[in-house]
KEFIMAR-679596 format. One record per residue: x, y, z of N, C-alpha, C, O in turn. Coordinates in steps of 0.001 Angstrom, whole numbers, plus 524288, in hexadecimal, padded with zeros to 5 digits. Example, Ala and Ser with C-alpha at 12.3 -4.5 7.8 and 13.67 -1.06 7.14 Angstrom:
<pts>
{pt {83386, 7E9C6, 81E78}, {8300C, 7EE6C, 81E78}, {83390, 7F31C, 81E78}, {8379C, 7F309, 82111}}
{pt {83232, 7F736, 81BA8}, {83566, 7FBDC, 81BE4}, {83264, 8001E, 81EBE}, {83461, 80472, 81F67}}
</pts>
This chain:
<pts>
{pt {3B378, 17B7D, A08C3}, {3B368, 17F1C, A0D21}, {3B385, 17A79, A109E}, {3B4F8, 17B4F, A1521}}
{pt {3B272, 17676, A0F87}, {3B6AA, 1724E, A1440}, {3BC36, 170B8, A1686}, {3BE1F, 16E4E, A1A38}}
{pt {3BDD5, 173DA, A1193}, {3C41F, 17325, A0EFF}, {3C56B, 1798F, A1330}, {3C99B, 17902, A157E}}
{pt {3C42E, 17C20, A13C6}, {3C553, 18060, A143D}, {3C1FC, 181FB, A1A52}, {3C2B4, 18688, A1BB2}}
{pt {3BF97, 17FB2, A1CCE}, {3BEAF, 17EFD, A208A}, {3C1E3, 17936, A24E2}, {3C1B6, 177A4, A296D}}
{pt {3C3CB, 1783C, A2136}, {3CAD5, 1735D, A2279}, {3CFF3, 175FF, A2323}, {3D35E, 174AD, A263F}}
{pt {3D030, 17BFE, A1E15}, {3D2FE, 17DA6, A1CAB}, {3D21F, 182EB, A2169}, {3D5D9, 185CC, A2266}}
{pt {3CEE8, 18360, A2304}, {3CCE3, 187DA, A2910}, {3CF57, 1854C, A2EDF}, {3D25F, 186E0, A3242}}
{pt {3CCA3, 18120, A2E11}, {3CDBD, 17E90, A346D}, {3D43F, 17BF6, A3440}, {3D6E0, 17C06, A3846}}
{pt {3D571, 17ABB, A3173}, {3DB10, 178E4, A2FE7}, {3DF47, 17DFD, A32F8}, {3E2AB, 17DB5, A365E}}
{pt {3DD14, 18273, A2FDB}, {3E008, 18871, A306A}, {3E05C, 1888A, A3743}, {3E335, 188D5, A3B21}}
{pt {3DB0C, 1880D, A353E}, {3D906, 18968, A3D14}, {3DC9D, 1869A, A428E}, {3DEB5, 188B8, A4654}}
{pt {3DC0E, 17F91, A408A}, {3DDE1, 17DA7, A460D}, {3E622, 180A8, A437A}, {3E925, 182C0, A4696}}
{pt {3E724, 17FF1, A3EC3}, {3EC49, 18349, A3F30}, {3EF9E, 188BC, A41EB}, {3F3F4, 189E7, A43A3}}
{pt {3EA3C, 18B18, A40F8}, {3EB4E, 1908E, A45DF}, {3EA8E, 1911D, A48D5}, {3EBC5, 19575, A4A80}}
{pt {3E63D, 18B2D, A4E99}, {3E584, 18A8B, A51FB}, {3EB7C, 1878D, A540E}, {3EE11, 1885D, A5808}}
{pt {3EC71, 1838D, A4F3E}, {3F29E, 183AB, A4FF8}, {3F6D7, 185A6, A522E}, {3F94C, 184F2, A5641}}
{pt {3F72A, 188F2, A4DA5}, {3F993, 18ED2, A4E14}, {3F91F, 190CF, A53AE}, {3FD4E, 190D4, A560E}}
{pt {3F3EF, 192E4, A56ED}, {3F4B3, 194D6, A5AEC}, {3F45F, 192A5, A5F1E}, {3F480, 1954A, A6322}}
{pt {3F3BB, 18BF7, A5F5C}, {3F488, 18BED, A652A}, {3FB4E, 18A41, A65A4}, {3FDBA, 1891E, A69A3}}
{pt {3FDE8, 18AAB, A5E4B}, {4019F, 18962, A5FC6}, {40769, 19083, A6152}, {40C0B, 19102, A6283}}
{pt {40290, 19441, A601B}, {4042B, 198C4, A6351}, {4033F, 19A7D, A68AC}, {404B5, 19E5B, A6B21}}
{pt {40096, 196C9, A69BB}, {3FC5E, 197FB, A6F96}, {402E0, 195B8, A7297}, {40574, 19809, A75EC}}
{pt {403DE, 19156, A705B}, {4097B, 18DF1, A72C7}, {40F1C, 19232, A713F}, {4131A, 19303, A73CB}}
{pt {40E3B, 1933C, A6EAF}, {412BC, 197CE, A6E7B}, {41071, 19C37, A722F}, {4122A, 19C16, A76AC}}
{pt {40D1A, 19FCF, A711F}, {40DED, 1A35C, A7493}, {40E18, 1A078, A7B02}, {4110C, 1A29D, A7E24}}
{pt {40B58, 19C47, A7CA8}, {40D35, 19970, A7F9C}, {410C6, 19AF5, A8321}, {4117A, 19CD5, A8780}}
{pt {413CD, 1986E, A7D36}, {41AF0, 197C2, A7FB5}, {41D74, 19C6B, A7F0C}, {42225, 19C26, A8011}}
{pt {41C01, 1A058, A7DC5}, {41E9E, 1A413, A7EF9}, {41E09, 1A788, A819C}, {420F7, 1AB59, A81A2}}
{pt {4194E, 1A6DE, A8504}, {417B2, 1AA0F, A8D0B}, {41B27, 1A6D4, A8C66}, {41EC3, 1A80C, A8977}}
{pt {41B2A, 1A094, A8F77}, {41F3E, 19F94, A910C}, {42457, 19F19, A934D}, {426A3, 19DC8, A9751}}
{pt {4253E, 1A16C, A8D1B}, {42C8C, 1A1F5, A8CAD}, {42AFC, 1AA6A, A8E51}, {42E58, 1AD88, A8FC4}}
{pt {4283F, 1AB01, A8DDD}, {428BE, 1B12F, A9051}, {42735, 1B19B, A95C8}, {42774, 1B5A9, A985A}}
{pt {42502, 1AB83, A9804}, {424FC, 1AD17, A9EEE}, {42A27, 1AB17, A9FF4}, {42C3B, 1AC54, AA41C}}
{pt {42BF7, 1A8DE, A9D87}, {43283, 1A5D1, A9DAB}, {4372E, 1ABE3, A9CC8}, {43B9D, 1AD59, A9DF3}}
{pt {43253, 1ADAC, A99EC}, {43A90, 1B24D, A9716}, {43702, 1B5D1, A9B18}, {437E8, 1B9FE, A98E3}}
{pt {43416, 1B711, A9EC6}, {43322, 1BA44, AA292}, {43429, 1BAAD, AA640}, {434A9, 1BE7B, AA925}}
{pt {4350E, 1B31B, AA709}, {43802, 1B1AC, AADCA}, {43DDD, 1B20E, AAD41}, {4416E, 1B108, AB050}}
{pt {43DC5, 1B3A5, AA8F1}, {4447B, 1B2DD, AA8B7}, {445CC, 1B7F4, AA962}, {4495D, 1B98C, AAC31}}
{pt {44186, 1BBBC, AA590}, {44314, 1BF35, AA7F9}, {44470, 1C1A1, AAC8F}, {448AD, 1C359, AAE0C}}
{pt {44096, 1C184, AAE66}, {43ED8, 1C360, AB5AC}, {4449C, 1C170, AB90E}, {446E3, 1C37A, ABCC5}}
{pt {445D5, 1BC26, AB5A1}, {44B80, 1B95B, ABA38}, {4513E, 1BC36, AB898}, {455B3, 1BC24, ABA66}}
{pt {44E83, 1BED2, AB410}, {454AD, 1C2C6, AB346}, {4523C, 1C762, AB280}, {451F2, 1C8AE, AADE1}}
{pt {45019, 1CAB6, AB615}, {44D9E, 1CF2C, AB77A}, {45140, 1CDAD, ABE0E}, {454F5, 1CF1E, AC0C2}}
{pt {44DFD, 1CACE, ABDDA}, {450AA, 1C816, AC7B8}, {4579F, 1CA43, AC5F2}, {459ED, 1CE06, AC7DC}}
{pt {459EE, 1C605, AC145}, {45F3D, 1C4BF, AC1EA}, {46163, 1CA6C, AC250}, {46460, 1CBF6, AC5C1}}
{pt {45F5A, 1CD6C, ABE23}, {46141, 1D350, ABA84}, {46030, 1D8EA, AC02F}, {463DE, 1DB87, AC1D8}}
{pt {45B0D, 1D978, AC1EE}, {45B6D, 1DA13, AC7C3}, {46126, 1D94E, ACA6A}, {46447, 1DCF5, ACA77}}
{pt {462C6, 1D281, ACD6D}, {4665E, 1D013, AD0FB}, {46A33, 1D422, ACFC3}, {46B53, 1D816, AD242}}
{pt {46C83, 1D1DD, ACA29}, {472B9, 1D4B0, AC713}, {47107, 1DAA7, AC975}, {47375, 1DCA2, ACD1A}}
{pt {46CB6, 1DD1D, AC700}, {46E30, 1E32C, AC778}, {46ECA, 1E4E1, ACECA}, {470A7, 1E937, ACFB7}}
{pt {46D85, 1E220, AD28A}, {46C1C, 1E33C, AD569}, {471BD, 1E130, AD692}, {474FE, 1E488, AD56A}}
{pt {473F8, 1DC79, AD89C}, {47904, 1DA48, AD8EA}, {47C8B, 1DF22, AD6FF}, {47E0E, 1E27A, ADA1A}}
{pt {47DD5, 1DF42, AD127}, {48145, 1E61E, AD22D}, {482D0, 1E97C, AD393}, {48731, 1EB40, AD47D}}
{pt {47BF6, 1EB90, AD40C}, {47AB2, 1EEB5, AD8AE}, {47F23, 1EF7D, ADD94}, {481F3, 1F31D, ADF03}}
{pt {47DD4, 1E816, ADFF4}, {48058, 1E9E7, AE46C}, {48718, 1E6EF, AE645}, {489A9, 1E5D0, AEA2E}}
{pt {48782, 1E6BE, ADED3}, {48C95, 1E78C, ADD84}, {48DEE, 1EC38, ADCDC}, {49145, 1EC92, AE04E}}
{pt {48DB8, 1F1E3, ADA12}, {48DF8, 1F57B, ADAC5}, {48D8A, 1F76F, AE0C0}, {490E5, 1FADC, AE11C}}
{pt {48BF9, 1F718, AE3C3}, {48C86, 1FAAE, AE72D}, {48D07, 1F791, AEC85}, {48BDC, 1F916, AF0EE}}
{pt {48F2C, 1F293, AEADE}, {4937B, 1F09D, AF02B}, {49A04, 1F61C, AEC0F}, {49C80, 1F9D6, AEDCE}}
{pt {49A03, 1F363, AE692}, {49DEA, 1F7B9, AE418}, {49F26, 1FE5D, AE5D7}, {4A313, 20121, AE61D}}
{pt {49A08, 1FEFA, AE6B2}, {499E1, 203A7, AE65E}, {49D38, 203D4, AEA89}, {4A1B0, 20547, AE984}}
{pt {49B2A, 20195, AF396}, {49B1C, 200E8, AF5F4}, {4A04C, 1FFDD, AF638}, {4A1BE, 20336, AF95B}}
{pt {4A32A, 1FE06, AF54E}, {4A97A, 1F966, AF499}, {4ACA0, 2005F, AF245}, {4ADBF, 20386, AF5B9}}
{pt {4AD5B, 20168, AEE0F}, {4ABF9, 20776, AEB55}, {4AEE9, 20B9C, AEF99}, {4B2DD, 20E4A, AF027}}
{pt {4AB93, 20A95, AF156}, {4A7E3, 20F59, AF6D8}, {4AB75, 20EF2, AFAB8}, {4ACED, 212D6, AFD21}}
{pt {4ADB8, 208CB, AFBFE}, {4B052, 20854, B0089}, {4B4BF, 20818, AFFA1}, {4B880, 2083E, B02A1}}
{pt {4B47B, 2078F, AF9D1}, {4BCFD, 20937, AFB7D}, {4BCE5, 20D66, AF9C2}, {4C0A0, 21004, AFB4A}}
{pt {4B7E2, 2113F, AF4C6}, {4BCFD, 217B6, AF5D5}, {4BD05, 21A08, AFC16}, {4C02C, 21D83, AFD22}}
{pt {4B8B6, 2179D, B010D}, {4B9D6, 21920, B0615}, {4BEA1, 217DC, B0860}, {4C217, 21A89, B0A5F}}
{pt {4BE01, 212C2, B0795}, {4C385, 210FF, B0942}, {4C7B0, 2143C, B093A}, {4CA2E, 21629, B0CDC}}
{pt {4C857, 214C3, B0245}, {4CD8D, 21703, B0060}, {4CE11, 21DBB, B032C}, {4D1C1, 22088, B0477}}
{pt {4C954, 21E26, B032A}, {4CB68, 22479, B04DD}, {4CC33, 22560, B0C78}, {4CE8F, 228BC, B0EF9}}
{pt {4C929, 220E3, B0E16}, {4CACA, 21DE8, B12D9}, {4D2C8, 21DC0, B13D0}, {4D623, 2208F, B15CE}}
{pt {4D280, 218ED, B111B}, {4D8BE, 21943, B116D}, {4DBCA, 21D92, B0F87}, {4DF9A, 21F52, B11E2}}
{pt {4D9AE, 21FB0, B0A38}, {4DD4F, 22611, B08E0}, {4DAAC, 22B65, B0DC7}, {4D98F, 22F2C, B0B05}}
{pt {4DA46, 22BD3, B0FB5}, {4DA96, 22EDF, B132B}, {4DD41, 22BBA, B19E1}, {4DF3F, 22E9A, B1D2E}}
{pt {4DCF0, 22801, B1A6F}, {4E092, 225E6, B1E2F}, {4E616, 22399, B1C55}, {4E846, 22037, B1EF6}}
{pt {4E7F3, 22546, B185A}, {4EAD1, 223B7, B163A}, {4EF37, 22AD7, B1755}, {4F3BD, 22B81, B18D2}}
{pt {4EAE7, 22EBA, B15AC}, {4ED00, 234DF, B16F7}, {4EC39, 236DD, B1B35}, {4EB4E, 23B8F, B1BAA}}
{pt {4EC83, 232B0, B2039}, {4EA9B, 23299, B254E}, {4F286, 231A8, B2642}, {4F462, 23130, B2AAB}}
</pts>
């Protein structure tokens, strides 16, 4: 009976050690997840900034080609006169 109790105690200590290891791993995962969330937010912010810049570029390009077209129309009208 004493041997069984010693074995049970040894197994319980082993289980407790494994539980502590699992808690450490869980804490590490939580820290890693927090860091990943921060990086994800940074990526999203940069993505929004890039999108905004591309939209500005597109608007500028549209304005340029519209003005170029208007200029060519005016030039053609002047040449016809």
